[in-house]
C-alpha positions as CSV (number, residue, x, y, z in Angstrom):
1,M,40.9,1.1,19.5
2,A,38.7,1.4,22.6
3,I,35.5,-0.5,22.6
4,D,32.4,1.5,23.6
5,R,30.4,-0.9,25.6
6,R,27.4,1.3,25.8
7,K,27.3,1.6,22.0
8,I,27.5,-2.2,21.6
9,L,24.7,-2.6,24.2
10,L,22.5,-0.1,22.3
11,F,23.1,-1.8,18.9
12,S,22.6,-5.3,20.4
13,S,19.4,-4.3,22.1
14,A,18.0,-2.9,18.9
15,A,19.1,-5.9,16.9
16,A,17.6,-8.3,19.5
17,L,14.3,-6.4,19.4
18,R,14.1,-6.8,15.7
19,C,15.0,-10.5,15.9
20,L,12.3,-10.9,18.5
21,V,9.6,-9.3,16.4
22,F,10.7,-11.2,13.3
23,S,10.5,-14.5,15.2
24,A,7.5,-13.9,17.3
25,F,5.3,-12.4,14.5
26,P,6.4,-14.2,11.3
27,L,3.3,-13.0,9.4
28,L,3.9,-9.3,10.3
29,P,6.7,-8.7,7.7
30,D,4.5,-9.9,4.9
31,I,1.6,-7.7,6.1
32,L,3.8,-4.6,6.3
33,T,5.4,-5.4,2.9
34,G,2.0,-4.8,1.3
35,R,1.3,-1.5,3.0
36,A,1.3,1.5,0.7
37,E,2.7,3.7,3.5
38,I,6.0,1.6,3.6
39,S,6.4,0.0,0.2
40,T,6.3,1.8,-3.1
41,P,6.5,0.5,-6.7
42,V,10.2,1.3,-6.7
43,T,11.1,-0.2,-3.3
44,S,8.6,-3.0,-2.7
45,F,10.1,-6.2,-1.4
46,K,7.4,-8.2,-3.1
47,R,8.3,-6.7,-6.4
48,L,11.9,-7.5,-5.7
49,Q,11.0,-11.2,-5.1
50,E,9.2,-11.3,-8.4
51,G,12.2,-9.7,-10.1
52,I,14.5,-12.3,-8.5
53,F,12.2,-15.1,-9.7
54,L,12.4,-13.9,-13.3
55,Y,16.1,-13.3,-13.1
56,T,16.8,-16.8,-11.9
57,H,14.7,-18.2,-14.7
58,S,16.6,-16.3,-17.4
59,V,13.8,-13.9,-18.1
60,S,14.4,-10.1,-18.1
61,P,12.8,-8.7,-14.9
62,Y,12.3,-5.4,-16.7
63,D,9.8,-6.7,-19.1
64,G,6.2,-6.1,-18.1
65,G,6.5,-2.9,-16.1
66,V,6.6,-4.5,-12.6
67,F,10.2,-4.4,-11.5
68,Y,11.7,-1.0,-11.2
69,Q,14.7,-1.6,-8.9
70,A,18.4,-1.5,-9.4
71,P,20.0,-4.6,-11.1
72,L,22.6,-5.1,-8.3
73,F,19.8,-6.3,-6.0
74,L,19.1,-9.3,-8.3
75,P,22.4,-11.2,-7.9
76,L,22.7,-10.2,-4.2
77,F,19.4,-11.7,-3.2
78,A,19.5,-14.5,-5.8
79,L,22.5,-15.9,-3.9
80,I,20.3,-16.6,-0.9
81,P,18.8,-20.2,-0.9
82,S,15.0,-20.2,-0.9
83,S,14.9,-22.5,2.1
84,I,16.5,-19.9,4.4
85,F,15.4,-16.8,2.4
86,F,13.3,-15.3,5.2
87,P,15.8,-15.5,8.1
88,V,18.8,-14.4,6.0
89,T,16.9,-11.4,4.6
90,A,15.7,-10.5,8.1
91,L,19.3,-10.6,9.4
92,L,20.5,-8.6,6.4
93,Y,18.1,-5.8,7.1
94,I,18.8,-5.8,10.8
95,L,22.6,-5.4,9.9
96,V,21.8,-2.5,7.5
97,D,19.8,-0.8,10.3
98,V,22.8,-1.2,12.7
99,I,25.1,0.3,10.1
100,C,22.7,3.2,9.7
101,A,22.7,3.8,13.4
102,D,26.5,3.6,13.6
103,S,26.7,6.3,10.9
104,V,24.2,8.5,12.8
105,V,26.3,8.1,16.0
106,R,29.5,9.0,14.2
107,I,27.9,12.2,12.9
108,A,26.7,13.0,16.4
109,E,30.1,12.4,17.9
110,S,31.7,14.9,15.5
111,G,29.5,17.7,16.9
112,I,29.4,19.3,13.5
113,A,25.7,20.0,13.8
114,R,26.5,22.4,16.6
115,S,29.9,23.8,15.6
116,S,31.3,23.6,12.1
117,R,34.2,25.4,10.4
118,L,32.2,28.5,9.6
119,F,29.5,28.5,12.3
120,S,29.3,27.8,16.0
121,S,26.0,27.9,17.8
122,P,25.7,29.8,21.0
123,R,23.6,26.9,22.3
124,K,26.1,24.2,21.4
125,D,26.4,23.0,25.0
126,N,22.7,22.1,25.2
127,H,22.4,18.9,23.2
128,W,21.4,15.2,23.4
129,G,24.1,12.6,24.0
130,N,25.5,10.7,21.0
131,L,23.9,7.4,22.1
132,A,20.6,9.1,22.7
133,V,20.7,10.3,19.0
134,G,21.4,6.7,17.9
135,A,18.7,5.3,20.2
136,A,16.1,7.8,18.8
137,F,16.8,6.4,15.3
138,L,17.0,2.7,16.3
139,F,13.8,2.6,18.4
140,S,11.7,4.9,16.2
141,P,8.5,3.1,15.2
142,F,9.1,4.3,11.6
143,T,12.6,2.7,11.5
144,I,11.4,-0.6,13.0
145,A,8.4,-0.8,10.6
146,T,10.7,-0.1,7.7
147,C,13.1,-2.9,8.8
148,L,10.2,-5.3,9.1
149,A,8.7,-4.5,5.8
150,R,12.2,-4.8,4.1
151,P,11.9,-2.2,1.3
152,T,15.0,-1.6,-0.7
153,S,14.9,2.1,0.3
154,L,16.7,1.0,3.5
155,F,19.8,0.4,1.4
156,S,19.6,3.9,-0.1
157,N,19.1,5.4,3.4
158,C,22.2,3.5,4.6
159,A,24.3,4.8,1.7
160,I,23.2,8.4,2.3
161,L,24.0,8.1,6.1
162,F,27.3,6.5,5.3
163,A,28.2,9.2,2.8
164,I,27.5,12.0,5.3
165,A,29.4,10.1,8.1
166,S,32.4,9.6,5.8
167,A,32.3,13.3,4.8
168,V,32.3,14.2,8.5
169,D,35.2,11.8,9.1
170,Q,37.3,13.6,6.4
171,K,37.0,10.7,3.9
172,P,35.7,12.4,0.8
173,A,36.3,9.5,-1.6
174,K,34.2,7.1,0.5
175,S,31.6,9.8,0.8
176,M,31.3,10.2,-3.0
177,L,31.3,6.5,-3.6
178,A,28.5,6.0,-1.1
179,L,26.4,8.9,-2.5
180,A,26.9,7.4,-6.0
181,L,25.6,4.1,-4.7
182,A,22.6,5.9,-3.2
183,A,21.9,7.8,-6.5
184,Y,22.3,4.5,-8.4
185,L,19.7,2.9,-6.2
186,S,17.1,5.7,-6.0
187,L,18.2,8.6,-8.3
188,Y,17.0,11.5,-6.1
189,P,20.1,11.4,-3.7
190,A,22.1,12.8,-6.6
191,L,20.6,16.2,-5.6
192,L,22.5,16.0,-2.3
193,L,25.8,16.3,-4.2
194,P,26.3,20.1,-3.9
195,P,25.8,20.3,-0.1
196,L,27.8,17.1,0.5
197,I,30.7,18.6,-1.5
198,L,30.5,21.7,0.7
199,L,30.6,19.5,3.8
200,C,33.6,17.5,2.5
201,H,35.4,20.8,1.6
202,D,34.9,22.3,5.1
203,Q,36.1,19.2,6.7
204,M,39.2,19.0,4.5
205,V,40.0,22.6,5.0
206,G,39.7,22.2,8.8
207,A,42.2,19.4,8.7
208,D,44.5,20.3,5.8
209,R,47.0,23.2,6.1
210,L,47.1,23.5,2.3
211,K,43.5,24.7,2.3
212,P,42.3,23.6,-1.2
213,Q,40.0,25.9,-3.2
214,L,36.3,25.1,-3.3
215,S,36.3,25.0,-7.1
216,T,39.2,22.5,-7.1
217,T,37.4,20.3,-4.5
218,S,34.1,20.5,-6.4
219,I,35.7,19.4,-9.7
220,K,37.6,16.5,-8.1
221,L,34.7,15.2,-6.0
222,S,32.1,15.6,-8.8
223,S,34.4,13.7,-11.1
224,F,34.8,10.9,-8.6
225,F,31.0,10.8,-8.0
226,L,30.2,10.6,-11.7
227,G,33.0,8.0,-12.3
228,S,31.6,5.9,-9.5
229,L,28.1,6.2,-10.8
230,V,29.2,5.2,-14.3
231,W,31.0,2.2,-12.9
232,F,27.8,1.0,-11.1
233,L,25.9,1.4,-14.4
234,I,28.5,-0.6,-16.4
235,V,28.3,-3.4,-13.8
236,S,24.5,-3.3,-14.1
237,Y,24.9,-3.5,-17.9
238,I,26.9,-6.6,-17.6
239,L,24.6,-8.2,-15.0
240,T,21.5,-7.7,-17.3
241,G,23.1,-9.5,-20.2
242,Q,24.7,-6.4,-21.8
243,S,21.5,-4.5,-22.1
244,W,20.6,-0.9,-21.2
245,E,16.9,-1.8,-20.8
246,F,17.1,-1.3,-17.0
247,L,17.8,2.4,-17.4
248,C,14.2,3.2,-18.5
249,S,12.7,1.0,-15.8
250,T,15.0,2.0,-12.9
251,Y,15.3,5.8,-13.5
252,G,12.6,6.5,-16.1
253,V,10.0,5.5,-13.5
254,H,11.2,8.4,-11.3
255,L,11.3,10.9,-14.1
256,L,8.1,9.9,-16.0
257,L,6.0,8.4,-13.2
258,P,4.4,5.6,-15.2
259,D,3.2,3.7,-12.1
260,L,0.5,5.5,-10.2
261,T,0.2,3.1,-7.3
262,P,-1.0,5.0,-4.2
263,N,1.6,6.1,-1.7
264,V,2.1,8.7,1.0
265,G,3.3,11.3,-1.6
266,L,1.6,14.0,-3.5
267,W,2.3,13.0,-7.1
268,W,0.2,9.9,-7.7
269,Y,-3.3,11.4,-7.3
270,F,-2.3,14.6,-9.1
271,F,-1.2,12.7,-12.2
272,I,-4.2,10.4,-12.1
273,E,-6.4,13.5,-12.5
274,M,-4.0,15.2,-14.9
275,F,-4.9,15.4,-18.7
276,D,-2.3,13.6,-20.8
277,S,-1.6,16.8,-22.8
278,F,-0.3,18.5,-19.6
279,R,1.6,15.6,-18.1
280,E,5.1,16.4,-19.4
281,F,4.8,20.0,-18.4
282,F,3.8,19.3,-14.8
283,L,6.4,16.5,-14.5
284,G,9.0,19.1,-15.4
285,V,7.5,21.6,-12.9
286,F,7.5,19.0,-10.1
287,W,11.1,18.1,-10.7
288,L,12.2,21.7,-11.0
289,H,10.4,22.3,-7.7
290,L,12.6,19.7,-6.1
291,L,15.8,21.0,-7.8
292,G,15.1,24.6,-6.8
293,Y,15.7,23.9,-3.1
294,V,19.2,22.6,-3.6
295,G,20.8,25.8,-4.9
296,G,18.8,28.1,-2.6
297,L,19.5,26.3,0.6
298,S,23.2,25.6,-0.3
299,F,23.7,29.3,-0.8
300,R,21.8,30.7,2.1
301,L,23.1,28.1,4.6
302,R,26.6,27.8,3.3
303,T,28.0,27.9,6.8
304,Q,26.0,24.8,7.8
305,P,26.1,22.2,5.0
306,L,25.0,19.4,7.3
307,F,21.7,21.3,8.0
308,V,21.3,21.8,4.3
309,L,21.5,18.0,3.8
310,T,19.1,17.5,6.7
311,T,16.6,19.9,5.2
312,L,16.8,18.5,1.7
313,I,16.2,15.0,3.0
314,G,13.1,16.3,4.8
315,I,11.9,18.0,1.6
316,F,12.6,14.9,-0.4
317,A,10.5,12.9,2.1
318,I,7.6,15.1,1.2
319,F,7.9,16.0,-2.5
320,Q,9.8,13.1,-4.2
321,P,7.7,10.9,-6.7
322,Y,7.5,7.8,-4.5
323,P,8.0,8.6,-0.8
324,S,7.3,6.4,2.1
325,I,7.8,6.4,5.9
326,S,11.3,5.1,5.3
327,D,12.2,8.5,3.9
328,A,10.6,10.2,6.9
329,S,12.6,7.9,9.3
330,L,15.8,9.1,7.6
331,Y,14.9,12.7,8.1
332,F,13.9,12.0,11.8
333,A,17.3,10.4,12.3
334,F,18.9,13.8,11.8
335,L,16.5,15.9,13.9
336,P,18.1,15.0,17.3
337,L,21.4,16.4,16.0
338,Y,19.8,19.8,16.3
339,S,18.3,19.3,19.7
340,H,20.1,22.5,20.8
341,V,17.6,24.6,18.7
342,F,14.5,22.7,19.8
343,P,13.6,25.4,22.3
344,L,13.4,27.9,19.4
345,M,10.7,25.9,17.6
346,R,7.2,27.3,18.1
347,Y,4.7,24.7,16.7
348,T,6.3,21.5,17.8
349,F,3.2,20.1,19.5
350,F,1.0,20.9,16.5
351,A,3.5,19.4,14.0
352,M,4.0,16.2,16.0
353,A,0.2,15.8,16.6
354,T,-0.4,16.2,12.9
355,V,2.1,13.5,12.1
356,L,0.7,11.2,14.8
357,Y,-2.8,11.8,13.5
358,A,-1.9,10.9,9.9
359,T,0.1,7.9,11.1
360,L,-2.9,6.4,13.0
361,L,-5.6,7.3,10.5
362,G,-3.7,6.6,7.3
363,P,-4.1,2.8,7.5
364,A,-7.8,3.2,8.4
365,F,-8.5,5.5,5.4
366,Y,-6.7,3.1,3.1
367,Y,-8.7,0.2,4.4
368,L,-12.0,2.1,3.9
369,W,-11.0,2.8,0.3
370,I,-9.5,-0.5,-0.8
371,Y,-11.1,-3.2,1.3
372,A,-14.3,-1.9,2.8
373,G,-15.4,-0.1,-0.3
374,S,-17.0,2.7,1.8
375,G,-14.6,5.4,0.6
376,N,-12.7,6.5,-2.4
377,A,-9.3,7.7,-3.4
378,N,-10.0,11.1,-1.8
379,F,-10.1,9.4,1.6
380,F,-6.5,8.2,1.4
381,Y,-5.2,11.2,-0.5
382,A,-6.6,13.6,2.2
383,I,-4.7,11.8,4.9
384,T,-1.5,11.9,2.9
385,L,-2.0,15.7,2.6
386,V,-2.2,15.8,6.4
387,W,1.0,13.7,6.6
388,S,2.8,16.0,4.2
389,L,1.5,19.1,6.1
390,G,2.9,17.7,9.4
391,L,6.3,17.0,7.8
392,S,6.3,20.5,6.1
393,I,5.7,22.1,9.4
394,I,8.6,20.2,11.0
395,V,10.9,21.1,8.2
396,G,9.8,24.8,8.3
397,E,10.2,25.0,12.1
398,C,13.6,23.5,12.1
399,L,14.7,25.9,9.4
400,F,13.2,28.8,11.4
401,A,15.0,27.6,14.6
402,V,18.4,27.3,12.9
403,L,18.0,30.7,11.2
404,R,17.0,32.3,14.5
405,D,20.0,30.7,16.2
406,E,22.2,32.1,13.5
407,W,20.6,35.6,13.6
408,E,21.0,35.9,17.4
409,I,24.8,35.8,16.8
410,E,24.5,38.9,14.6
411,R,21.9,40.5,16.9
412,P,22.6,39.4,20.5
413,E,20.3,42.0,21.9
414,M,17.3,40.2,20.3
415,K,18.0,36.9,22.2
416,G,14.8,35.7,23.9
417,K,12.6,38.3,22.2
418,E,9.6,37.6,19.9
419,V,10.2,37.9,16.2
420,Q,7.9,37.5,13.2
421,R,8.7,36.1,9.8
422,I,7.7,38.3,6.9
């Protein structure tokens, strides 16, 4: 197997930069860990540390409504001696970042974003290099900040990227196992199952002369996914002293939203103001809203399942119960794969300016509310609305560009002409 020296240099440079920041600014990780933009109640590293403390002292970490993370994290981090906890966790998160980048590069090398089994873009020759895509992920400020803050969402992101990379590499079993792990850790990745099955099927048909039926592939892969998820749950049951108590804390927190700690999402403020009598109804509405995108996008963009996955990840970064910039960094990791349709996007400057505006003013508004006392919750929620608006514009523009690219194959005479969405 040939060694790609440029890839090794890229990964080494990114790892060295993170090591330098960890060592040069030892207080920075703790500061970022407490930021509402990066850490949420279900991913916070501080809450993980508290859960580990309770676990090592034979106390259930799920008592008290503080620890909401998956049980597998407890023995993993409990094995690390307290004397070297900081450097070991730093190296672990750096390693996970590199694995994520390797998955992104593998997806880029496949070229499936530009030319798949059922669709080939007329602009497929105009694209970024594979290492440029990996560099865009590794040196993104959102990715670096996530690595420094050490939220557990980074493990979910890694599992999602590995699942998609395995599907592209025609390894459906690994793909389903990785997606099951992501769903076990964060729940919402389970909604990525339909488009991921489509991607696995297309890759299998392209390489297999037997050409299996989509229904057969769906049943097999869904069964493997559910079996893997059940296995993770059984292991967790054993780790927690043969108790199913973790189910309500780990997954009930996503479904029922008991913790309304501020974050960059849209749910927390809405349900603070919500009357209790309407709470269950709107929880169902919000979750149905997320679920509704899966079927529609999978059906309309059947020829491009990778873009369906990309768009859903962007939508989840906006509308899931506890989002953070870690979810946005995962979406931004996929955007360079579609650099060939960037010229078709119309409001790129406005979208990026909106995201930059929210990124810079978000911490300031949070400070005015929490620390200075010169603002209220509306200050921070207003800037999170701007953040969600920026991401929504980017998701919408990418969707428009891909649909326009697809439409120009059917109507080549319209290439380069102005169109209007109705």
